[in-house]
N, C-alpha and C positions, 0 to 999 in steps of 0.2 A: 504493500500500500504506500503510495507516494503522499508524503505529508506536505500540506500547503502552508507556507509561512503566513502568519497573520499580517506582518508588515510587508507592504509591496516594495519591489525594487523601483528604482527611478525610471527604468524603461517602462514598467507597468503603469507608473503614474502618468507618464506622458502619453502612452498609448491610449489610456482611458480618457485622457483630457483632449484628444484630438477633436477637431482640426486645429486648435490653437497650438498644440505641441506638434511641430511639423518636422518632416524629414529634411535633411540637408540636400540642397540641389547643387551638389558639386559634381562635375562631369566625371564619368568613368572612362577608362581606356581599356579596350579589349584587344590584345595583340592578335594578328591575323590567324595564328595557329592555336589560339586559346580555346577553352571549352566555352559553351554558351554561358550567359550571365547567371543562369540558374545554378551553376556549379557553386558549391558551398565555399570553396577556396576563393573563387573570384569575388563572391559576396563579401568575404572576410577582408580581402584586399581593398575593396571599394569602401567598406565602412571604416577601415583603418585610415585610409587616405582622407576621408571626410573628417574624422576625428582630429587628425593633425592640423588640417586646415582651420577647423573650428577653434582649436586651442590657440593657434597663432593669431586668430582674429580676436579672441578674448583678450589676449595680451595687448594687442594694439589698442583696444577700447580702454583697458585699464590705464595704460601709459598716457592716453589722451585725457582721461578723466581725473586722475589723481593730482592734487595740488602741488606736491613737491616737484621740483624741476627734474625732467628726465635726465638720467645720467649723473645725478648728484653723487659725488664721491663721499661726502661726509653727512651721514644721517644719524642724528643723536638719539639717545634713548628717550628723549622727551617728544619725539615725533608723534603727532596725533594719529590715532588709529581711525582710518576713513571707511572701513567696511569689514565684511566678513567673507572669507573665502574658504570653501569646503571642497576638498578634492579626494580622489582615490584612484589607485592604491598608493601613489607616491605624490610628493609635491610636483606641481606642474610648472612653476615659475621661479626664476632665480634672480630676476632683475631687482636691484636694491630698492628702487622706488616702490615696487610691489610688495617685496618681502617685509619692508619696514612699516608700511602704511595700512596693511590689511591683517586683521586677526585671522590666522590660518589654522584650520583643523584638517588633519589627514586621516581618513579612515583606511586602516591597513589590516593585514592578517599576520599571524605568527610567522609565515613563510617569508615576509618581506625583510630585506636586510635593514636592520635598525640604523646602520651607519648612514643610510640614505635619507633618513628623516630629518626634518628641519633643525631640531634641537642639537643635533650632532653633526650637522652638515659642515664640511670644511670650507675655508675661504671667507667666512663671515667675520665681521668685526667683533673683537672680544668686548668692545664697549657697548655693543648694541643689545638692548634689552629684548631677549627672545622668549620671555615668559608667555607671550601671546601666540606662540607656535607650539603645538603639541599634537601627538598622534592619539587616535582612539582605535582600539583593536576590535575587529569584527569577530563574531563566532565563526568557526570553520564551516558550520553547516548553513550559514547565512548566504542565500543566493546573491545578495548584494556584493559579496566578495568577488564575484565573477564579472562585475561591471567596472567601467572607468567613467568617472563623472567629474564635473566641475560646476559648483553652485556659487554664484557671485551675488552678494548683496551689498550695494553701496548707496550713497545718497544720490548718485547720478543715474544709475540703471541697475536692474536686476535681471539675471540670466542663468539658465541651467542648460548644460550640454551633457548628453549621456551616450556612451557607447556600450550597447548591450545586445540583447536578442529579443525578438518577438516571434512567436510561433516557430522557434528553432532556427530563425534566420538572423544573421548579424544585421544590426541596424544602428544608425547614428541619428539622434534627434536633438532638437533644441527648442526652447520656449522662453519668451519674455513675459508671458501671462502671469500676473500676480497670483492668481488662483492655483496655477500649476506649481509655481515656486513655493507657495504656502504648503501644498500637499507634499512636495519634495522635502521641505524642512521637517514636517511632521513625521515623515517616514524615517528620516535620519535621527530625529530626536528620540524616536522609540528605540533605536539602536544604542544611543548614548545612555538612555535610562537602563538598558540591559547590562552594558559592559563598563560604563564610566559614570555612574550616577553622581559622583562627587563633583563633576564639572557641570552638571545640568543647570543649576541655579544661575551660574555666571553666563552660560551660553544662552539661556532663555533671555537674560537681560540684553545680551548682544543682539540676539535675533529680533527682539522688540525694538531696539534702537535702529537697526537696519532692516526693518520689515520690507517685504517686496513692494515696489511702487509701480504705478501705471507707466508703461514705457513711452518715452518721447520718440516719435517716429524717426528723428534724426539718428538716434542710437541704433535703432533697428536697421535703418538704411546703411549706416556706417558698417555694421556687422556684415550685412549682405555683400556690400562692395568689397570688404576685406576678405570674405570667403573666396570671391573671384580672384583677388590679387594673390592669395596664398595657394590657389589650386595648383597641383603638380602639372608640369609640362610632360605630356606623353612622349616617350622615346621608344623606338624599336630596339630590342636587344641586338647585339652584333650578330648573333646566330640566326636571326629572323630575316626572312626575305620580305621586302615591301610588297604591299598588295598591288596587283596589276589592275589599276584603275585608269581609264583614259584621263588625260590631263585636264580636260574641260570639266568632267564630272568630279575629279578630285578637288578642283578649285571650288565647285559648287558645294561639295561636302564640307570643306573648311569654313566657307561662308555661313552655311546653314547651322553648323555646330556652334559657331560663335554667336550667330543671331539668336538661336533658341535660348542659349544660356543668358545672354544679355537681356532678353525679354522676360524670361521666367523669373529671374532673381528679383527685379523691382516689383513685378506683379505679385510674387509671393509675399513680399514685404507689405504691400498695400493690402492684400487679402488678410494677412495676419492682423494688421492694425484695425481693419474694418471689423473683423470678427471679435476683437477685443471690445470695440465700441458697441457692437450688437449685444454684448452681455451687460451693458450698463442699464440700470433700472430707469423707469419713467421716461423712456424715449417716446417722442410723439409719433403717431402713425406715419406722418409725412417723412420724418427723419428715418424711421425704421424701414420704410419702403425704399428710400434712396440708398441706404446702406446695404440693404439686401440686394439691390440691383448692382451695386458696385461689387459685392462679393460674388454674385452670379457671373458677371462679365469677366472678372479676374479668373474665376475657375475655368470658364469656357476657353479663355485665351491660353491659360496654362495647359489645359488638356490638349488644345490644338498644337502647342509647341512640343508637348510630349509625344504626340502622334508623329509630327514631322521629324523629330529627332530619332524616334524608333524606326521610322520608315527609312531614313537615310542610312542608319546602321545596317538594317536588313538589306537594303539595296546594294550595299558595297561589301557585304559579308562574303567570306569564303564558303565553299560548299560544306566544309566541316562544321560551319556555324549555323546549320539548318535550324529552323524554328522547331521547338518541341511541340509535337501534336499529341493530343490525348482525347479520349472519349469524354465528352462534356454534354451538359444539359442545355440545349439551345432555348428550351422553355424558361428556365430560370434566368438566363441572360436577358431574354426579351422582357420578362416580368420586371427585372430591375431597370432596364433601359427605357421602356415605353413611357413611364411618367416623365422622364427628362425630355424625350422626343415630343411629348404632348405639350410641355411647357415651351419648347422652342417654337412649335407651330403657333401656339396661342399668342406669343409675343409678336409674331409677324402677321397676326390676324389671318391665320390659316386654319382649316379644319382637318383634323387627322382622324381617319377612319381605319380601324384595325380589324382584320379578319384572320384569326389564328385558331386552329383546332384546339380543343380543350387539352388534348394530350399529344405531345410532339415526341418523335423518336430522338435518341441521342445522335450527335454528330461527332466528327473527328476534326478538331482544330485546336487553336491555342486561345483559351477563354479571355485572357487579359488583353492580348493584342487585338483579337476579334472585336471585343467590346469597344476599344478605342477607334478601330477602323470604321465600324458601323456607325458609331456616334458622329465621327467626322464626316462620313458620307451623307448621313441624314442632315447634318447642319448645312453642308454645302448645297444639298438639294433644296432645302427650305429657303435658303437665301436667294435663290434664283427665281422664286415664284412670285407673281403679283399678289397683292393683298386680296383676300377673299377666295383664294384657290382652295381646292380640296385635295388632300393627299390620301391615297388608298394604299395601305400596307397589307399584303397578303402573304401568308406562309403556308405552303403545302408540300407534302412529300411527293416526289416524282421519281419513280424507279428507285435507284440506289442513291439518289440525291435529295436534299432538302432545298426547295425553291423559296427564296424571299424576294418579293418584288415591290418596288415603290413606283407609283405613277400618279400624276396630277391631273386634275380636271378643273377647267375654268368655269365661272358662273354661267357663261354663255357658250354652250357647246357648238354653236354655229360660228363663233368667232375664233379664227386661227390663234393658236398659242403664240405669244410673243417669244422670239428667240431668247435664249439665255444671254445674260449680260456679257459683254465683250471681256474675254479673258486674255491677259498678256502673259507670255511665258517669261519666267525668270530662271535663266539657265536651263538645265535639262531635268530638273526635279520639281520645280514649283510653278504655280500660276498665281496671278494677281488680278483682282477686279477693282479698277479705279473707282467705280460707282459706290462700292460698299467698303473698300479698304480691306477686303478679305484676302488673306494669304493662305493658300492651301496646296496640297500635293497635286501634281498634274495627273491626268487620267491614266497614263501609262504606268506611273509609279503605283497608283492605287490598284490597278489591275494586277501588277506584279505582287503587291502585298497579299491580295486574295489568293493568288497562286501559291505563295509561300505558306499561306494558312490552310492549304489543301483544297481551296475552293476556286471559283471562277466568277468574274464580274463581266456582265454584258450590258452595254449602254446603247440604247437606240433612241432616235429622234422621231417623234410623231407630230403631225401638224396640229392635231387637237390636244393631245396629252403632253406635248413637250418631251422632255427626257423621261425615259422609262428605264429604271435600273433593275436588273435581274441578277441575283446572287445565287449561286449553287454551292452547297456544302455537302461533302460526302457523309452518308449515314454510317454510323458505327456498325461494323460487322456483328458485334455482340448484340446490338439492338435488332438487327435483321434476322438473327438466328433463332 
């Protein structure tokens, strides 16, 4: 019988607090001959890279916010303590301005070399009062001992960064949300009560003095920008051969990768701040509606950038990096996606009619990527329709395939359908619609994505219906037997 700890780990705190506790959007690099990103080792390397970028960014924020001059060589024992810093399993910062001005707690285990802890760390001034630096030992059975984290509480900003696991997968998360930080402190306080109760009263006093504060958007933005500045530069190992990609496509890939990250990072910051505001009490209906609209638009743009980034990776992948296909429930995917599609249609004054059998057979595809591709396809489809149009979604089994079709009908069946808005190609992978500002994957890339997902996309133009999109997905042999 597996015993569940009463006190949650910090990864569990942020996972339950999502979406305000968010994943780091630091780019990953998959060498041409590496395993797919679902490989556990690849996920570990990605999370580790994100952790180092985040800690470097925290240090940048601290050096910016602390009042003593950066690089000061003489810091006296009278230096005022400006905040509380809690880390594990070792101290994370050695800069004198940080070490002297923050009260530091290091959660550790019996296996950690005691000589690495702050009180006995070499190279520090003998005249510096280090009584505000001490370790707290975790129990060996505590799952928190398997995590790395950094909790910062200052007068300027509050932040928590955690490297741990969720559902068995390595994951790095951060949050500026005061509620998340309060829960994180309560989780750590419970550990102090278990193993170092003699420090509890003093630390409660400190935690009250530097209690989590509502974040100023400038600190959140500075952290996001610093993440980009500290991201690792991908390099091919000497033994690896470069990917054979045409020069033009290679240039497109570099542009798109840079573009998607530059767009996702500020949008994620805006969405985080918006969701923090949405949690404020007594918001007027008008403000609530506008904040919800900002959150929705940011999410849609972030999802679009995720789709474009994933598509580019798949479009330039080696055959050994084939997409993992598995038997999946298309019924469950549609049940989750249809409410979002309905909202998209309603915002554009479109009517969405759905004809789906009560029970659908299983198909073979990749559920995560298929969901992104279908949502992107429906969004582009709805953007090209005039107000008042009707969209018919039909799903039917046809032989050994499942057929999903989208077609539109205008209010006046006698009136020919207006052609889709003019689309301009950007390189060989993207299209742009000046009328709407919509950036999306071009048709060939989208068709290739469905091919990689085990399916097929057919696009036809009709005078009355406009574009008709037909998607075929292979039925699972298990479902057919």
